[in-house]
Biotite code that builds the C-alpha atoms (Angstrom):
import biotite.structure as struc

atoms = struc.array([
    struc.Atom([-22.379, 59.241, -38.470], chain_id="A", res_id=1, res_name="UNK", atom_name="CA", element="C"),
    struc.Atom([-19.581, 57.326, -40.194], chain_id="A", res_id=2, res_name="UNK", atom_name="CA", element="C"),
    struc.Atom([-17.234, 58.529, -37.483], chain_id="A", res_id=3, res_name="UNK", atom_name="CA", element="C"),
    struc.Atom([-19.546, 57.122, -34.781], chain_id="A", res_id=4, res_name="UNK", atom_name="CA", element="C"),
    struc.Atom([-19.626, 53.742, -36.521], chain_id="A", res_id=5, res_name="UNK", atom_name="CA", element="C"),
    struc.Atom([-15.827, 53.748, -36.750], chain_id="A", res_id=6, res_name="UNK", atom_name="CA", element="C"),
    struc.Atom([-15.585, 54.485, -33.011], chain_id="A", res_id=7, res_name="UNK", atom_name="CA", element="C"),
    struc.Atom([-18.083, 51.748, -32.205], chain_id="A", res_id=8, res_name="UNK", atom_name="CA", element="C"),
    struc.Atom([-16.170, 49.276, -34.387], chain_id="A", res_id=9, res_name="UNK", atom_name="CA", element="C"),
    struc.Atom([-12.898, 50.291, -32.746], chain_id="A", res_id=10, res_name="UNK", atom_name="CA", element="C"),
    struc.Atom([-14.384, 49.770, -29.267], chain_id="A", res_id=11, res_name="UNK", atom_name="CA", element="C"),
    struc.Atom([-15.796, 46.434, -30.369], chain_id="A", res_id=12, res_name="UNK", atom_name="CA", element="C"),
    struc.Atom([-12.368, 45.416, -31.721], chain_id="A", res_id=13, res_name="UNK", atom_name="CA", element="C"),
    struc.Atom([-10.715, 46.391, -28.398], chain_id="A", res_id=14, res_name="UNK", atom_name="CA", element="C"),
    struc.Atom([-13.253, 44.333, -26.454], chain_id="A", res_id=15, res_name="UNK", atom_name="CA", element="C"),
    struc.Atom([-12.584, 41.361, -28.723], chain_id="A", res_id=16, res_name="UNK", atom_name="CA", element="C"),
    struc.Atom([-8.812, 41.755, -28.236], chain_id="A", res_id=17, res_name="UNK", atom_name="CA", element="C"),
    struc.Atom([-9.264, 41.882, -24.444], chain_id="A", res_id=18, res_name="UNK", atom_name="CA", element="C"),
    struc.Atom([-11.395, 38.747, -24.557], chain_id="A", res_id=19, res_name="UNK", atom_name="CA", element="C"),
    struc.Atom([-8.787, 37.049, -26.757], chain_id="A", res_id=20, res_name="UNK", atom_name="CA", element="C"),
    struc.Atom([-6.114, 37.913, -24.176], chain_id="A", res_id=21, res_name="UNK", atom_name="CA", element="C"),
    struc.Atom([-8.259, 36.485, -21.364], chain_id="A", res_id=22, res_name="UNK", atom_name="CA", element="C"),
    struc.Atom([-8.861, 33.326, -23.400], chain_id="A", res_id=23, res_name="UNK", atom_name="CA", element="C"),
    struc.Atom([-5.121, 33.017, -24.081], chain_id="A", res_id=24, res_name="UNK", atom_name="CA", element="C"),
    struc.Atom([-4.322, 33.417, -20.359], chain_id="A", res_id=25, res_name="UNK", atom_name="CA", element="C"),
    struc.Atom([-6.896, 30.785, -19.418], chain_id="A", res_id=26, res_name="UNK", atom_name="CA", element="C"),
    struc.Atom([-5.564, 28.462, -22.118], chain_id="A", res_id=27, res_name="UNK", atom_name="CA", element="C"),
    struc.Atom([-2.033, 28.829, -20.718], chain_id="A", res_id=28, res_name="UNK", atom_name="CA", element="C"),
    struc.Atom([-3.355, 28.175, -17.204], chain_id="A", res_id=29, res_name="UNK", atom_name="CA", element="C"),
    struc.Atom([-5.094, 25.021, -18.449], chain_id="A", res_id=30, res_name="UNK", atom_name="CA", element="C"),
    struc.Atom([-1.900, 23.818, -20.121], chain_id="A", res_id=31, res_name="UNK", atom_name="CA", element="C"),
    struc.Atom([0.024, 24.488, -16.909], chain_id="A", res_id=32, res_name="UNK", atom_name="CA", element="C"),
    struc.Atom([-2.606, 22.581, -14.896], chain_id="A", res_id=33, res_name="UNK", atom_name="CA", element="C"),
    struc.Atom([-2.467, 19.672, -17.354], chain_id="A", res_id=34, res_name="UNK", atom_name="CA", element="C"),
    struc.Atom([1.320, 19.468, -17.020], chain_id="A", res_id=35, res_name="UNK", atom_name="CA", element="C"),
    struc.Atom([1.065, 19.691, -13.238], chain_id="A", res_id=36, res_name="UNK", atom_name="CA", element="C"),
    struc.Atom([-1.623, 16.991, -13.197], chain_id="A", res_id=37, res_name="UNK", atom_name="CA", element="C"),
    struc.Atom([0.558, 14.722, -15.320], chain_id="A", res_id=38, res_name="UNK", atom_name="CA", element="C"),
    struc.Atom([3.457, 15.221, -12.904], chain_id="A", res_id=39, res_name="UNK", atom_name="CA", element="C"),
    struc.Atom([1.182, 14.436, -9.947], chain_id="A", res_id=40, res_name="UNK", atom_name="CA", element="C"),
    struc.Atom([-0.072, 11.291, -11.710], chain_id="A", res_id=41, res_name="UNK", atom_name="CA", element="C"),
    struc.Atom([3.519, 10.116, -12.165], chain_id="A", res_id=42, res_name="UNK", atom_name="CA", element="C"),
    struc.Atom([4.221, 10.886, -8.509], chain_id="A", res_id=43, res_name="UNK", atom_name="CA", element="C"),
    struc.Atom([1.152, 8.882, -7.453], chain_id="A", res_id=44, res_name="UNK", atom_name="CA", element="C"),
    struc.Atom([2.266, 5.954, -9.640], chain_id="A", res_id=45, res_name="UNK", atom_name="CA", element="C"),
    struc.Atom([5.730, 6.073, -8.054], chain_id="A", res_id=46, res_name="UNK", atom_name="CA", element="C"),
    struc.Atom([4.219, 6.146, -4.570], chain_id="A", res_id=47, res_name="UNK", atom_name="CA", element="C"),
    struc.Atom([1.908, 3.240, -5.397], chain_id="A", res_id=48, res_name="UNK", atom_name="CA", element="C"),
    struc.Atom([4.880, 1.260, -6.709], chain_id="A", res_id=49, res_name="UNK", atom_name="CA", element="C"),
    struc.Atom([6.777, 2.063, -3.508], chain_id="A", res_id=50, res_name="UNK", atom_name="CA", element="C"),
    struc.Atom([3.791, 1.013, -1.368], chain_id="A", res_id=51, res_name="UNK", atom_name="CA", element="C"),
    struc.Atom([3.564, -2.287, -3.260], chain_id="A", res_id=52, res_name="UNK", atom_name="CA", element="C"),
    struc.Atom([7.257, -2.968, -2.688], chain_id="A", res_id=53, res_name="UNK", atom_name="CA", element="C"),
    struc.Atom([6.928, -2.118, 1.012], chain_id="A", res_id=54, res_name="UNK", atom_name="CA", element="C"),
    struc.Atom([3.924, -4.423, 1.332], chain_id="A", res_id=55, res_name="UNK", atom_name="CA", element="C"),
    struc.Atom([5.836, -7.217, -0.387], chain_id="A", res_id=56, res_name="UNK", atom_name="CA", element="C"),
    struc.Atom([8.769, -6.653, 1.954], chain_id="A", res_id=57, res_name="UNK", atom_name="CA", element="C"),
    struc.Atom([6.419, -6.715, 4.941], chain_id="A", res_id=58, res_name="UNK", atom_name="CA", element="C"),
    struc.Atom([4.808, -9.938, 3.738], chain_id="A", res_id=59, res_name="UNK", atom_name="CA", element="C"),
    struc.Atom([8.231, -11.535, 3.294], chain_id="A", res_id=60, res_name="UNK", atom_name="CA", element="C"),
    struc.Atom([9.221, -10.450, 6.786], chain_id="A", res_id=61, res_name="UNK", atom_name="CA", element="C"),
    struc.Atom([6.024, -11.869, 8.222], chain_id="A", res_id=62, res_name="UNK", atom_name="CA", element="C"),
    struc.Atom([6.723, -15.151, 6.487], chain_id="A", res_id=63, res_name="UNK", atom_name="CA", element="C"),
    struc.Atom([10.445, -14.990, 7.216], chain_id="A", res_id=64, res_name="UNK", atom_name="CA", element="C"),
    struc.Atom([11.478, -15.195, 3.568], chain_id="A", res_id=65, res_name="UNK", atom_name="CA", element="C"),
    struc.Atom([14.910, -13.935, 2.484], chain_id="A", res_id=66, res_name="UNK", atom_name="CA", element="C"),
    struc.Atom([15.214, -10.597, 0.701], chain_id="A", res_id=67, res_name="UNK", atom_name="CA", element="C"),
    struc.Atom([16.461, -10.147, -2.832], chain_id="A", res_id=68, res_name="UNK", atom_name="CA", element="C"),
    struc.Atom([19.667, -8.181, -3.471], chain_id="A", res_id=69, res_name="UNK", atom_name="CA", element="C"),
    struc.Atom([17.969, -4.900, -4.364], chain_id="A", res_id=70, res_name="UNK", atom_name="CA", element="C"),
    struc.Atom([15.831, -4.972, -1.227], chain_id="A", res_id=71, res_name="UNK", atom_name="CA", element="C"),
    struc.Atom([18.671, -5.623, 1.223], chain_id="A", res_id=72, res_name="UNK", atom_name="CA", element="C"),
    struc.Atom([19.915, -2.063, 1.004], chain_id="A", res_id=73, res_name="UNK", atom_name="CA", element="C"),
    struc.Atom([16.505, -0.566, 1.628], chain_id="A", res_id=74, res_name="UNK", atom_name="CA", element="C"),
    struc.Atom([15.852, -2.824, 4.584], chain_id="A", res_id=75, res_name="UNK", atom_name="CA", element="C"),
    struc.Atom([19.266, -2.704, 6.244], chain_id="A", res_id=76, res_name="UNK", atom_name="CA", element="C"),
    struc.Atom([18.226, -0.146, 8.839], chain_id="A", res_id=77, res_name="UNK", atom_name="CA", element="C"),
    struc.Atom([15.045, -1.945, 9.695], chain_id="A", res_id=78, res_name="UNK", atom_name="CA", element="C"),
    struc.Atom([16.735, -5.369, 9.907], chain_id="A", res_id=79, res_name="UNK", atom_name="CA", element="C"),
    struc.Atom([18.693, -4.225, 12.963], chain_id="A", res_id=80, res_name="UNK", atom_name="CA", element="C"),
    struc.Atom([15.432, -3.220, 14.626], chain_id="A", res_id=81, res_name="UNK", atom_name="CA", element="C"),
    struc.Atom([13.900, -6.545, 13.617], chain_id="A", res_id=82, res_name="UNK", atom_name="CA", element="C"),
    struc.Atom([16.841, -8.473, 15.118], chain_id="A", res_id=83, res_name="UNK", atom_name="CA", element="C"),
    struc.Atom([16.529, -6.543, 18.368], chain_id="A", res_id=84, res_name="UNK", atom_name="CA", element="C"),
    struc.Atom([12.787, -7.142, 18.585], chain_id="A", res_id=85, res_name="UNK", atom_name="CA", element="C"),
    struc.Atom([13.171, -10.862, 17.838], chain_id="A", res_id=86, res_name="UNK", atom_name="CA", element="C"),
    struc.Atom([15.861, -11.241, 20.496], chain_id="A", res_id=87, res_name="UNK", atom_name="CA", element="C"),
    struc.Atom([13.618, -9.428, 22.969], chain_id="A", res_id=88, res_name="UNK", atom_name="CA", element="C"),
    struc.Atom([10.677, -11.699, 22.137], chain_id="A", res_id=89, res_name="UNK", atom_name="CA", element="C"),
    struc.Atom([12.843, -14.808, 22.527], chain_id="A", res_id=90, res_name="UNK", atom_name="CA", element="C"),
    struc.Atom([14.152, -13.680, 25.898], chain_id="A", res_id=91, res_name="UNK", atom_name="CA", element="C"),
    struc.Atom([10.687, -12.743, 27.160], chain_id="A", res_id=92, res_name="UNK", atom_name="CA", element="C"),
    struc.Atom([8.877, -15.872, 25.946], chain_id="A", res_id=93, res_name="UNK", atom_name="CA", element="C"),
    struc.Atom([7.868, -18.383, 28.563], chain_id="A", res_id=94, res_name="UNK", atom_name="CA", element="C"),
    struc.Atom([8.038, -22.169, 28.130], chain_id="A", res_id=95, res_name="UNK", atom_name="CA", element="C"),
    struc.Atom([4.241, -22.323, 27.791], chain_id="A", res_id=96, res_name="UNK", atom_name="CA", element="C"),
    struc.Atom([4.437, -20.231, 24.603], chain_id="A", res_id=97, res_name="UNK", atom_name="CA", element="C"),
    struc.Atom([6.466, -22.894, 22.803], chain_id="A", res_id=98, res_name="UNK", atom_name="CA", element="C"),
    struc.Atom([3.592, -24.045, 20.545], chain_id="A", res_id=99, res_name="UNK", atom_name="CA", element="C"),
    struc.Atom([3.229, -20.576, 19.009], chain_id="A", res_id=100, res_name="UNK", atom_name="CA", element="C"),
    struc.Atom([6.952, -19.881, 18.703], chain_id="A", res_id=101, res_name="UNK", atom_name="CA", element="C"),
    struc.Atom([9.591, -21.426, 16.447], chain_id="A", res_id=102, res_name="UNK", atom_name="CA", element="C"),
    struc.Atom([11.119, -24.373, 18.308], chain_id="A", res_id=103, res_name="UNK", atom_name="CA", element="C"),
    struc.Atom([14.378, -24.649, 16.356], chain_id="A", res_id=104, res_name="UNK", atom_name="CA", element="C"),
    struc.Atom([16.397, -22.251, 14.196], chain_id="A", res_id=105, res_name="UNK", atom_name="CA", element="C"),
    struc.Atom([15.989, -24.601, 11.191], chain_id="A", res_id=106, res_name="UNK", atom_name="CA", element="C"),
    struc.Atom([12.209, -24.374, 11.377], chain_id="A", res_id=107, res_name="UNK", atom_name="CA", element="C"),
    struc.Atom([10.363, -21.930, 9.113], chain_id="A", res_id=108, res_name="UNK", atom_name="CA", element="C"),
    struc.Atom([9.073, -18.938, 11.157], chain_id="A", res_id=109, res_name="UNK", atom_name="CA", element="C"),
    struc.Atom([5.312, -18.537, 10.914], chain_id="A", res_id=110, res_name="UNK", atom_name="CA", element="C"),
    struc.Atom([3.642, -15.157, 11.311], chain_id="A", res_id=111, res_name="UNK", atom_name="CA", element="C"),
    struc.Atom([1.226, -14.738, 14.180], chain_id="A", res_id=112, res_name="UNK", atom_name="CA", element="C"),
    struc.Atom([-2.536, -14.476, 13.769], chain_id="A", res_id=113, res_name="UNK", atom_name="CA", element="C"),
    struc.Atom([-3.585, -10.945, 12.773], chain_id="A", res_id=114, res_name="UNK", atom_name="CA", element="C"),
    struc.Atom([-6.754, -11.202, 14.873], chain_id="A", res_id=115, res_name="UNK", atom_name="CA", element="C"),
    struc.Atom([-5.741, -12.691, 18.239], chain_id="A", res_id=116, res_name="UNK", atom_name="CA", element="C"),
    struc.Atom([-1.980, -11.982, 17.833], chain_id="A", res_id=117, res_name="UNK", atom_name="CA", element="C"),
    struc.Atom([-1.183, -15.121, 19.847], chain_id="A", res_id=118, res_name="UNK", atom_name="CA", element="C"),
    struc.Atom([-1.366, -18.269, 17.739], chain_id="A", res_id=119, res_name="UNK", atom_name="CA", element="C"),
    struc.Atom([0.492, -18.871, 14.475], chain_id="A", res_id=120, res_name="UNK", atom_name="CA", element="C"),
    struc.Atom([-1.263, -18.129, 11.197], chain_id="A", res_id=121, res_name="UNK", atom_name="CA", element="C"),
    struc.Atom([-2.418, -21.372, 9.591], chain_id="A", res_id=122, res_name="UNK", atom_name="CA", element="C"),
    struc.Atom([-5.413, -20.337, 7.492], chain_id="A", res_id=123, res_name="UNK", atom_name="CA", element="C"),
    struc.Atom([-5.425, -19.010, 3.920], chain_id="A", res_id=124, res_name="UNK", atom_name="CA", element="C"),
    struc.Atom([-8.558, -17.045, 3.072], chain_id="A", res_id=125, res_name="UNK", atom_name="CA", element="C"),
    struc.Atom([-10.211, -17.564, -0.293], chain_id="A", res_id=126, res_name="UNK", atom_name="CA", element="C"),
    struc.Atom([-10.265, -15.965, -2.813], chain_id="A", res_id=127, res_name="UNK", atom_name="CA", element="C"),
    struc.Atom([-7.617, -13.427, -1.663], chain_id="A", res_id=128, res_name="UNK", atom_name="CA", element="C"),
    struc.Atom([-5.165, -16.116, -0.401], chain_id="A", res_id=129, res_name="UNK", atom_name="CA", element="C"),
    struc.Atom([-3.911, -14.126, 2.586], chain_id="A", res_id=130, res_name="UNK", atom_name="CA", element="C"),
    struc.Atom([-2.257, -16.275, 5.261], chain_id="A", res_id=131, res_name="UNK", atom_name="CA", element="C"),
    struc.Atom([-3.282, -14.276, 8.292], chain_id="A", res_id=132, res_name="UNK", atom_name="CA", element="C"),
    struc.Atom([-5.318, -16.173, 10.918], chain_id="A", res_id=133, res_name="UNK", atom_name="CA", element="C"),
    struc.Atom([-5.304, -19.104, 13.272], chain_id="A", res_id=134, res_name="UNK", atom_name="CA", element="C"),
    struc.Atom([-7.984, -21.738, 12.900], chain_id="A", res_id=135, res_name="UNK", atom_name="CA", element="C"),
    struc.Atom([-10.200, -20.409, 15.718], chain_id="A", res_id=136, res_name="UNK", atom_name="CA", element="C"),
    struc.Atom([-10.211, -16.808, 14.454], chain_id="A", res_id=137, res_name="UNK", atom_name="CA", element="C"),
    struc.Atom([-10.795, -17.925, 10.855], chain_id="A", res_id=138, res_name="UNK", atom_name="CA", element="C"),
    struc.Atom([-13.925, -19.796, 11.920], chain_id="A", res_id=139, res_name="UNK", atom_name="CA", element="C"),
    struc.Atom([-15.249, -16.558, 13.423], chain_id="A", res_id=140, res_name="UNK", atom_name="CA", element="C"),
    struc.Atom([-14.414, -14.628, 10.229], chain_id="A", res_id=141, res_name="UNK", atom_name="CA", element="C"),
    struc.Atom([-16.082, -17.051, 7.786], chain_id="A", res_id=142, res_name="UNK", atom_name="CA", element="C"),
    struc.Atom([-18.352, -15.016, 5.490], chain_id="A", res_id=143, res_name="UNK", atom_name="CA", element="C"),
    struc.Atom([-16.866, -11.744, 6.740], chain_id="A", res_id=144, res_name="UNK", atom_name="CA", element="C"),
    struc.Atom([-14.003, -9.669, 5.313], chain_id="A", res_id=145, res_name="UNK", atom_name="CA", element="C"),
    struc.Atom([-10.311, -10.602, 5.223], chain_id="A", res_id=146, res_name="UNK", atom_name="CA", element="C"),
    struc.Atom([-8.427, -8.641, 7.933], chain_id="A", res_id=147, res_name="UNK", atom_name="CA", element="C"),
    struc.Atom([-5.656, -7.802, 5.445], chain_id="A", res_id=148, res_name="UNK", atom_name="CA", element="C"),
    struc.Atom([-7.391, -6.677, 2.239], chain_id="A", res_id=149, res_name="UNK", atom_name="CA", element="C"),
    struc.Atom([-11.041, -6.446, 3.370], chain_id="A", res_id=150, res_name="UNK", atom_name="CA", element="C"),
    struc.Atom([-12.142, -8.691, 0.491], chain_id="A", res_id=151, res_name="UNK", atom_name="CA", element="C"),
    struc.Atom([-15.149, -10.894, 1.216], chain_id="A", res_id=152, res_name="UNK", atom_name="CA", element="C"),
    struc.Atom([-14.056, -14.212, 2.728], chain_id="A", res_id=153, res_name="UNK", atom_name="CA", element="C"),
    struc.Atom([-15.781, -16.972, 0.750], chain_id="A", res_id=154, res_name="UNK", atom_name="CA", element="C"),
    struc.Atom([-13.915, -19.808, 2.428], chain_id="A", res_id=155, res_name="UNK", atom_name="CA", element="C"),
    struc.Atom([-10.586, -20.840, 3.836], chain_id="A", res_id=156, res_name="UNK", atom_name="CA", element="C"),
    struc.Atom([-8.031, -23.628, 3.820], chain_id="A", res_id=157, res_name="UNK", atom_name="CA", element="C"),
    struc.Atom([-5.641, -24.773, 6.503], chain_id="A", res_id=158, res_name="UNK", atom_name="CA", element="C"),
    struc.Atom([-1.952, -24.535, 5.578], chain_id="A", res_id=159, res_name="UNK", atom_name="CA", element="C"),
    struc.Atom([0.688, -26.848, 7.004], chain_id="A", res_id=160, res_name="UNK", atom_name="CA", element="C"),
    struc.Atom([4.177, -25.354, 7.049], chain_id="A", res_id=161, res_name="UNK", atom_name="CA", element="C"),
    struc.Atom([6.778, -28.103, 6.755], chain_id="A", res_id=162, res_name="UNK", atom_name="CA", element="C"),
])
């Protein structure tokens, strides 16, 4: 009878050791997943930072603002494309389009309306402060969402570019 109890205890000990091994393997897998998740979080943060910088660059291009030194290298390839597209738009514009186009090289270029894509943007939406619409399109969007950030449009102000 003592021998049977010893065998039962030995089997019980083996089962416990097997369960300990399984727990250890799962613990290692969890640690690995935690490390991998942390790496993915850092990657997401880097991508979000990159997206923010690209959006800022896009906004500056829409407004025609100069680039800072660190951005010139990243935008060198796209500036050639931008120059080509602007020269094409200048050569294809008719005299009747002169109110929506820049009339002199000294004048500040104004981005076109994001809704009708024809008239210059003159309206800043509140509270998000996006300069993205002409006056006619902004009147239609009052109380609706901003076409840029989809934030609720609570009002707008006309902007005069001097």
